[in-house]
Structures are given as C-alpha cells and as structure tokens.
ZADO-1210 file (C-alpha; in nm, 4 decimals, padded with zeros to 6 digits):
<atoms>
<atom x="-00.0931" y="-03.6124" z="-07.8172" code="MET" pos="1"/>
<atom x="-00.3906" y="-03.5726" z="-07.9318" code="LYS" pos="2"/>
<atom x="-00.5194" y="-03.2907" z="-08.1163" code="MET" pos="3"/>
<atom x="-00.7985" y="-03.1025" z="-08.0168" code="VAL" pos="4"/>
<atom x="-01.0718" y="-02.8306" z="-08.1522" code="GLU" pos="5"/>
<atom x="-01.0876" y="-02.5092" z="-07.9606" code="ALA" pos="6"/>
<atom x="-01.3047" y="-02.1518" z="-08.0419" code="TYR" pos="7"/>
<atom x="-01.1699" y="-01.8777" z="-07.8650" code="LEU" pos="8"/>
<atom x="-01.4413" y="-01.6178" z="-07.7800" code="SER" pos="9"/>
<atom x="-01.3626" y="-01.2548" z="-07.7967" code="ALA" pos="10"/>
<atom x="-01.2218" y="-01.1598" z="-07.4695" code="ASP" pos="11"/>
<atom x="-00.9823" y="-01.4658" z="-07.5342" code="GLY" pos="12"/>
<atom x="-01.1598" y="-01.7400" z="-07.3045" code="GLU" pos="13"/>
<atom x="-01.1896" y="-02.0647" z="-07.4823" code="ILE" pos="14"/>
<atom x="-01.4751" y="-02.3051" z="-07.5852" code="HIS" pos="15"/>
<atom x="-01.5076" y="-02.6500" z="-07.6805" code="THR" pos="16"/>
<atom x="-01.7741" y="-02.5536" z="-07.9291" code="THR" pos="17"/>
<atom x="-01.8294" y="-02.2903" z="-08.1316" code="GLU" pos="18"/>
<atom x="-02.1999" y="-02.2077" z="-08.0137" code="GLU" pos="19"/>
<atom x="-02.0062" y="-02.1906" z="-07.6868" code="ALA" pos="20"/>
<atom x="-01.8004" y="-01.9248" z="-07.8203" code="ALA" pos="21"/>
<atom x="-02.0662" y="-01.6825" z="-07.9832" code="ARG" pos="22"/>
<atom x="-02.2863" y="-01.6856" z="-07.6857" code="ALA" pos="23"/>
<atom x="-01.9999" y="-01.5595" z="-07.5032" code="ARG" pos="24"/>
<atom x="-01.9784" y="-01.2793" z="-07.7629" code="ASP" pos="25"/>
<atom x="-02.2637" y="-01.2283" z="-07.7520" code="ASN" pos="26"/>
<atom x="-02.2523" y="-01.2032" z="-07.4058" code="ASP" pos="27"/>
<atom x="-01.9960" y="-00.9483" z="-07.4349" code="LEU" pos="28"/>
<atom x="-02.2335" y="-00.7631" z="-07.6852" code="ILE" pos="29"/>
<atom x="-02.4575" y="-00.7945" z="-07.4691" code="GLY" pos="30"/>
<atom x="-02.2645" y="-00.6064" z="-07.1460" code="GLU" pos="31"/>
<atom x="-02.1017" y="-00.3607" z="-07.3473" code="GLU" pos="32"/>
<atom x="-02.4702" y="-00.2453" z="-07.4933" code="LEU" pos="33"/>
<atom x="-02.6040" y="-00.2747" z="-07.1172" code="ASP" pos="34"/>
<atom x="-02.3556" y="00.0065" z="-07.0084" code="GLY" pos="35"/>
<atom x="-02.3815" y="00.2707" z="-07.2976" code="LEU" pos="36"/>
<atom x="-02.7457" y="00.2637" z="-07.2472" code="LEU" pos="37"/>
<atom x="-02.7801" y="00.2747" z="-06.8876" code="ARG" pos="38"/>
<atom x="-02.4302" y="00.4931" z="-06.7906" code="HIS" pos="39"/>
<atom x="-02.3351" y="00.6282" z="-07.0915" code="ILE" pos="40"/>
<atom x="-02.6109" y="00.7366" z="-07.2624" code="LEU" pos="41"/>
<atom x="-02.7958" y="00.7462" z="-06.8607" code="ALA" pos="42"/>
<atom x="-03.1211" y="00.6254" z="-07.0464" code="LEU" pos="43"/>
<atom x="-03.3900" y="00.4911" z="-06.8152" code="ASP" pos="44"/>
<atom x="-03.4581" y="00.1331" z="-06.9289" code="VAL" pos="45"/>
<atom x="-03.5440" y="-00.2148" z="-06.7701" code="THR" pos="46"/>
<atom x="-03.3078" y="-00.4993" z="-06.8337" code="HIS" pos="47"/>
<atom x="-03.6072" y="-00.6816" z="-07.0264" code="ILE" pos="48"/>
<atom x="-03.5731" y="-00.3824" z="-07.2655" code="GLN" pos="49"/>
<atom x="-03.2266" y="-00.3743" z="-07.3350" code="ILE" pos="50"/>
<atom x="-03.2246" y="-00.7792" z="-07.3514" code="TYR" pos="51"/>
<atom x="-03.4900" y="-00.7593" z="-07.6043" code="ARG" pos="52"/>
<atom x="-03.2921" y="-00.4909" z="-07.7940" code="GLY" pos="53"/>
<atom x="-02.9743" y="-00.7003" z="-07.7729" code="VAL" pos="54"/>
<atom x="-03.1472" y="-00.9767" z="-07.8830" code="VAL" pos="55"/>
<atom x="-03.2518" y="-00.8105" z="-08.2148" code="ARG" pos="56"/>
<atom x="-02.9606" y="-00.6212" z="-08.2868" code="ALA" pos="57"/>
<atom x="-02.7276" y="-00.9454" z="-08.2497" code="LEU" pos="58"/>
<atom x="-02.9849" y="-01.1037" z="-08.5363" code="GLN" pos="59"/>
<atom x="-02.9509" y="-01.0792" z="-08.8715" code="ASN" pos="60"/>
<atom x="-02.9294" y="-00.8339" z="-09.0458" code="PRO" pos="61"/>
<atom x="-02.8856" y="-00.5797" z="-08.7717" code="GLN" pos="62"/>
<atom x="-02.6007" y="-00.7097" z="-08.6823" code="ARG" pos="63"/>
<atom x="-02.4248" y="-00.6263" z="-08.9689" code="LYS" pos="64"/>
<atom x="-02.6008" y="-00.2567" z="-08.9024" code="ALA" pos="65"/>
<atom x="-02.4835" y="-00.2737" z="-08.5189" code="LEU" pos="66"/>
<atom x="-02.1439" y="-00.3215" z="-08.6805" code="ARG" pos="67"/>
<atom x="-02.1436" y="-00.0531" z="-08.9411" code="GLU" pos="68"/>
<atom x="-02.2764" y="00.1928" z="-08.6624" code="ALA" pos="69"/>
<atom x="-02.0325" y="00.1630" z="-08.3549" code="ALA" pos="70"/>
<atom x="-01.7447" y="00.1457" z="-08.6353" code="ALA" pos="71"/>
<atom x="-01.8823" y="00.5264" z="-08.7689" code="LYS" pos="72"/>
<atom x="-01.8888" y="00.5982" z="-08.4457" code="ILE" pos="73"/>
<atom x="-01.5482" y="00.4947" z="-08.3119" code="VAL" pos="74"/>
<atom x="-01.4193" y="00.6471" z="-08.6398" code="GLN" pos="75"/>
<atom x="-01.5656" y="01.0066" z="-08.5256" code="VAL" pos="76"/>
<atom x="-01.4620" y="00.9245" z="-08.1902" code="LEU" pos="77"/>
<atom x="-01.0994" y="00.8968" z="-08.2979" code="ASP" pos="78"/>
<atom x="-01.1337" y="01.1567" z="-08.4763" code="HIS" pos="79"/>
<atom x="-01.1547" y="01.3962" z="-08.2229" code="GLY" pos="80"/>
<atom x="-00.9172" y="01.2082" z="-08.0124" code="GLU" pos="81"/>
<atom x="-00.6073" y="01.4799" z="-08.0426" code="ASP" pos="82"/>
<atom x="-00.8041" y="01.7653" z="-07.8820" code="GLU" pos="83"/>
</atoms>
C-alpha cells in the first residue's frame, strides 16, 4: 500500500495539490460573494467588477478583514434568529 498526500477544500473535494485546494476555496468564496452582491443585495454590478473585488478581497490583509466582517455579520444574524 502506498501513502498519498491529498488536500481537502472547504466543500469536501479532494485535490492532489495545495494550490488546487486553495483555488477551489477561493472559487467557493467568489461564488458566495457573487450571490451576495447580485441577488441578496440586489446590486447592479458587472461580472468583471465582482471578479476584481473578489480577487482584492482574497489578498492579504484584505482576506483577514473579509473573514472578520463575515464573522461579525453571522454573529449579528445569529443573534436575531430566535425572533
């Protein structure tokens, strides 16, 4: 039996390289941000504007700021869930 090294993306997909797993995670974030901007917030933005914003958001230190903002939003939304 041979041991193999694999990387797991956030959606449970298995990848042979860390880069591929990170790329998949970035795609997942991009899809969610796209849905947030277009459908939930009903903003009229182009695909290229969303793409540029997502690329910027996934770079350090913006990635940390994105995580912190998302966590705060979830915390506030969860606080009102019992209503």
